[in-house]
C-alpha positions as a Markdown table, in Angstrom:
| # | Residue | x | y | z |
|---|---|---|---|---|
| 1 | Met | 0.8 | -29.9 | -19.3 |
| 2 | Asn | 0.6 | -26.5 | -17.6 |
| 3 | Phe | 3.2 | -24.0 | -16.4 |
| 4 | Leu | 4.9 | -26.0 | -13.7 |
| 5 | Ala | 5.4 | -29.2 | -15.7 |
| 6 | His | 6.7 | -27.2 | -18.7 |
| 7 | Ile | 9.3 | -25.4 | -16.6 |
| 8 | Tyr | 10.3 | -28.6 | -14.8 |
| 9 | Leu | 10.7 | -30.6 | -18.0 |
| 10 | Ser | 13.1 | -28.0 | -19.3 |
| 11 | Gly | 16.0 | -29.2 | -17.1 |
| 12 | Asp | 18.5 | -26.8 | -15.5 |
| 13 | Asn | 18.9 | -24.2 | -18.3 |
| 14 | Asp | 17.1 | -21.0 | -17.3 |
| 15 | Leu | 16.7 | -19.8 | -20.9 |
| 16 | Ile | 15.1 | -23.1 | -22.0 |
| 17 | Lys | 12.8 | -22.9 | -19.0 |
| 18 | Ile | 11.8 | -19.3 | -20.0 |
| 19 | Gly | 11.2 | -20.3 | -23.6 |
| 20 | Asn | 9.1 | -23.3 | -22.6 |
| 21 | Phe | 7.1 | -21.2 | -20.2 |
| 22 | Met | 6.2 | -18.4 | -22.6 |
| 23 | Ala | 5.8 | -20.5 | -25.7 |
| 24 | Asp | 2.0 | -20.5 | -25.8 |
| 25 | Gly | 1.9 | -16.8 | -26.8 |
| 26 | Ile | 4.5 | -17.2 | -29.6 |
| 27 | Arg | 3.0 | -18.1 | -32.9 |
| 28 | Gly | 4.5 | -19.8 | -36.0 |
| 29 | Lys | 8.1 | -18.7 | -36.7 |
| 30 | Gln | 8.1 | -15.8 | -34.3 |
| 31 | Phe | 10.3 | -18.1 | -32.1 |
| 32 | Lys | 13.2 | -17.2 | -34.3 |
| 33 | Asn | 13.2 | -13.7 | -32.8 |
| 34 | Tyr | 14.5 | -15.1 | -29.5 |
| 35 | Pro | 18.0 | -16.2 | -28.4 |
| 36 | Leu | 18.9 | -19.8 | -29.4 |
| 37 | Glu | 18.3 | -21.4 | -25.9 |
| 38 | Val | 14.9 | -19.7 | -25.6 |
| 39 | Gln | 14.1 | -21.0 | -29.1 |
| 40 | Lys | 14.9 | -24.5 | -27.8 |
| 41 | Gly | 12.5 | -24.0 | -24.9 |
| 42 | Ile | 9.7 | -22.9 | -27.3 |
| 43 | Met | 10.2 | -25.9 | -29.6 |
| 44 | Leu | 10.4 | -28.2 | -26.5 |
| 45 | His | 7.1 | -26.8 | -25.4 |
| 46 | Arg | 5.5 | -27.6 | -28.7 |
| 47 | Ala | 6.9 | -31.1 | -28.6 |
| 48 | Ile | 5.5 | -31.6 | -25.1 |
| 49 | Asp | 2.1 | -30.4 | -26.2 |
| 50 | Thr | 2.0 | -32.7 | -29.3 |
| 51 | Phe | 3.1 | -35.7 | -27.2 |
| 52 | Thr | 0.6 | -34.9 | -24.4 |
| 53 | Asp | -2.4 | -34.3 | -26.7 |
| 54 | Ala | -1.9 | -37.7 | -28.5 |
| 55 | His | -1.1 | -39.8 | -25.4 |
| 56 | Pro | -3.8 | -42.4 | -24.5 |
| 57 | Ile | -3.6 | -41.8 | -20.8 |
| 58 | Phe | -4.0 | -38.1 | -21.1 |
| 59 | Arg | -6.9 | -38.7 | -23.4 |
| 60 | Gln | -8.4 | -41.1 | -20.9 |
| 61 | Ser | -8.2 | -38.3 | -18.3 |
| 62 | Thr | -9.9 | -35.8 | -20.6 |
| 63 | Lys | -12.7 | -38.3 | -21.3 |
| 64 | Lys | -13.7 | -38.2 | -17.6 |
| 65 | Leu | -14.4 | -34.5 | -18.1 |
| 66 | His | -15.6 | -34.2 | -21.6 |
| 67 | Ser | -19.4 | -34.4 | -21.1 |
| 68 | Arg | -19.3 | -31.3 | -18.9 |
| 69 | Tyr | -16.4 | -29.3 | -20.2 |
| 70 | His | -16.1 | -30.3 | -23.8 |
| 71 | His | -13.0 | -28.9 | -25.5 |
| 72 | Tyr | -11.8 | -27.3 | -22.3 |
| 73 | Ser | -11.2 | -30.8 | -20.8 |
| 74 | Gly | -7.6 | -30.9 | -22.0 |
| 75 | Val | -6.9 | -27.5 | -20.4 |
| 76 | Ile | -8.4 | -28.7 | -17.1 |
| 77 | Val | -6.4 | -31.9 | -17.1 |
| 78 | Asp | -3.2 | -29.9 | -17.8 |
| 79 | Val | -3.9 | -28.0 | -14.5 |
| 80 | Phe | -4.8 | -31.2 | -12.7 |
| 81 | Tyr | -1.6 | -32.8 | -13.7 |
| 82 | Asp | 0.4 | -29.8 | -12.5 |
| 83 | His | -1.3 | -30.3 | -9.2 |
| 84 | Phe | -0.1 | -33.8 | -9.0 |
| 85 | Leu | 3.4 | -32.7 | -9.9 |
| 86 | Ala | 3.4 | -30.1 | -7.2 |
| 87 | Lys | 1.9 | -32.4 | -4.7 |
| 88 | Asn | 4.4 | -35.1 | -5.3 |
| 89 | Trp | 7.3 | -32.8 | -6.1 |
| 90 | Ile | 9.8 | -34.6 | -3.8 |
| 91 | Lys | 9.5 | -37.7 | -6.1 |
| 92 | Tyr | 10.7 | -35.6 | -9.0 |
| 93 | Ser | 13.2 | -33.1 | -7.7 |
| 94 | Asn | 15.9 | -32.8 | -5.0 |
| 95 | Gln | 15.1 | -29.1 | -4.6 |
| 96 | Asp | 12.1 | -28.1 | -2.5 |
| 97 | Leu | 9.3 | -26.6 | -4.5 |
| 98 | Asp | 9.4 | -23.2 | -2.7 |
| 99 | Gly | 13.0 | -22.7 | -3.6 |
| 100 | Tyr | 12.5 | -23.9 | -7.2 |
| 101 | Val | 9.6 | -21.6 | -7.8 |
| 102 | Ala | 11.4 | -18.6 | -6.2 |
| 103 | Ala | 14.5 | -19.3 | -8.4 |
| 104 | Phe | 12.2 | -19.4 | -11.5 |
| 105 | Tyr | 10.5 | -16.1 | -10.6 |
| 106 | Gln | 14.0 | -14.5 | -10.1 |
| 107 | Ser | 15.1 | -15.9 | -13.5 |
| 108 | Leu | 12.1 | -14.2 | -15.2 |
| 109 | Ser | 13.0 | -10.9 | -13.5 |
| 110 | Asp | 16.6 | -11.2 | -14.4 |
| 111 | Asn | 15.8 | -11.9 | -18.1 |
| 112 | Thr | 13.0 | -9.3 | -18.6 |
| 113 | Pro | 14.5 | -7.9 | -21.8 |
| 114 | Ile | 14.0 | -11.2 | -23.7 |
| 115 | Leu | 10.5 | -11.9 | -22.4 |
| 116 | Ser | 7.5 | -11.6 | -24.6 |
| 117 | Glu | 5.0 | -8.8 | -23.9 |
| 118 | Arg | 2.4 | -11.3 | -22.9 |
| 119 | Thr | 4.8 | -12.8 | -20.3 |
| 120 | Ile | 5.8 | -9.4 | -19.0 |
| 121 | Gly | 2.1 | -8.6 | -18.5 |
| 122 | Leu | 1.5 | -12.0 | -16.8 |
| 123 | Met | 4.5 | -11.9 | -14.4 |
| 124 | Pro | 3.2 | -9.5 | -11.7 |
| 125 | Tyr | 0.0 | -11.5 | -11.2 |
| 126 | Met | 1.8 | -14.9 | -11.3 |
| 127 | Ile | 4.4 | -13.9 | -8.8 |
| 128 | Lys | 2.0 | -11.9 | -6.4 |
| 129 | Gln | -0.5 | -14.8 | -6.3 |
| 130 | Asn | 2.3 | -17.4 | -6.5 |
| 131 | Trp | 0.6 | -19.5 | -9.1 |
| 132 | Leu | 3.2 | -22.2 | -9.3 |
| 133 | Leu | 3.2 | -22.9 | -5.6 |
| 134 | Ser | -0.6 | -22.7 | -5.4 |
| 135 | Tyr | -0.8 | -25.8 | -7.6 |
| 136 | Gln | 0.0 | -27.9 | -4.5 |
| 137 | Thr | -3.6 | -27.6 | -3.0 |
| 138 | Ile | -7.1 | -28.3 | -4.4 |
| 139 | Glu | -7.9 | -24.8 | -3.1 |
| 140 | Gly | -5.1 | -23.3 | -5.2 |
| 141 | Ile | -6.3 | -25.3 | -8.3 |
| 142 | Asp | -9.8 | -24.1 | -7.7 |
| 143 | Lys | -8.7 | -20.5 | -7.7 |
| 144 | Ile | -6.6 | -21.0 | -10.9 |
| 145 | Leu | -9.5 | -22.7 | -12.7 |
| 146 | Thr | -11.9 | -19.9 | -11.6 |
| 147 | Gln | -9.5 | -17.3 | -12.9 |
| 148 | Met | -9.2 | -19.2 | -16.2 |
| 149 | Asp | -13.0 | -19.5 | -16.4 |
| 150 | Ser | -13.5 | -15.8 | -16.0 |
| 151 | Arg | -11.2 | -15.2 | -19.0 |
| 152 | Thr | -13.7 | -17.3 | -21.1 |
| 153 | Lys | -16.5 | -15.2 | -19.7 |
| 154 | Asn | -17.5 | -18.2 | -17.6 |
| 155 | Glu | -18.5 | -20.2 | -20.7 |
| 156 | Ser | -16.0 | -23.0 | -20.0 |
| 157 | Lys | -17.4 | -23.8 | -16.5 |
| 158 | Met | -13.8 | -24.5 | -15.4 |
| 159 | Arg | -14.6 | -23.0 | -12.0 |
| 160 | Phe | -16.5 | -26.2 | -11.2 |
| 161 | Ala | -13.8 | -28.6 | -12.3 |
| 162 | Ser | -12.3 | -29.1 | -8.8 |
| 163 | Glu | -15.5 | -31.0 | -8.0 |
| 164 | Glu | -14.3 | -33.7 | -10.5 |
| 165 | Leu | -10.8 | -33.5 | -9.2 |
| 166 | Thr | -12.0 | -34.2 | -5.7 |
| 167 | Glu | -14.4 | -36.9 | -6.8 |
| 168 | Leu | -12.0 | -38.8 | -9.0 |
| 169 | Tyr | -8.8 | -37.8 | -7.2 |
| 170 | Thr | -7.1 | -41.2 | -7.1 |
| 171 | Glu | -7.9 | -42.0 | -10.8 |
| 172 | Phe | -6.5 | -38.7 | -12.0 |
| 173 | Glu | -3.4 | -39.2 | -9.8 |
| 174 | Gln | -2.8 | -42.7 | -11.2 |
| 175 | Asp | -3.2 | -41.3 | -14.8 |
| 176 | Phe | -0.8 | -38.6 | -14.1 |
| 177 | Thr | 1.9 | -40.9 | -12.5 |
| 178 | Leu | 1.8 | -43.3 | -15.5 |
| 179 | Phe | 1.7 | -40.5 | -18.1 |
| 180 | Phe | 4.4 | -38.4 | -16.5 |
| 181 | Glu | 6.9 | -41.2 | -16.7 |
| 182 | Asp | 6.3 | -41.6 | -20.4 |
| 183 | Leu | 6.5 | -37.8 | -20.9 |
| 184 | Arg | 9.8 | -37.5 | -18.9 |
| 185 | Ala | 11.3 | -40.2 | -21.1 |
| 186 | His | 10.1 | -38.5 | -24.3 |
| 187 | Val | 11.6 | -35.1 | -23.1 |
| 188 | Arg | 14.9 | -36.7 | -22.1 |
| 189 | Gln | 15.1 | -38.0 | -25.7 |
| 190 | Lys | 14.2 | -34.7 | -27.2 |
| 191 | Leu | 16.8 | -32.8 | -25.1 |
| 192 | Leu | 19.5 | -35.3 | -26.3 |
| 193 | Glu | 18.6 | -34.6 | -29.9 |
| 194 | Glu | 19.4 | -30.9 | -29.4 |
């Protein structure tokens, strides 16, 4: 899952959201350098990634892209799935997406002292370009995938992946809907174990 899903799956605790959001840049036991709630978010992120990568529906989605994008297929599906979460947001949240995203950006700003350097560097671009809200549209997804592709020196070809999203839209949305129910149940269980 990509940024929006990780944040959403963290529940209502801002520090768990922040930990889950910035977890990709935190290696090994570095997570122990953060406040306890942030640590929980980092560990939740890792659990979500492990569950996602092994799930048969997620793997089914990546197979649709594998011949063209190889090992980048999982990254692309993560972004596609965030699109479907954003597009269908009212099915999953009582708060409108604009307000939810604005509150998260504010939470990042309010908690800057505990953010990783990588997150602090990412924040201005993310907020200015409103990445989380841009997931709602195919145009927004296209822009995000193009930016990601440029960071791989265009080797990933991710800039073309919105073609498959458009072509197989219904299939990807069905995959997401089924998968996300399983993932939400898994995360609810994980949060109870805390």
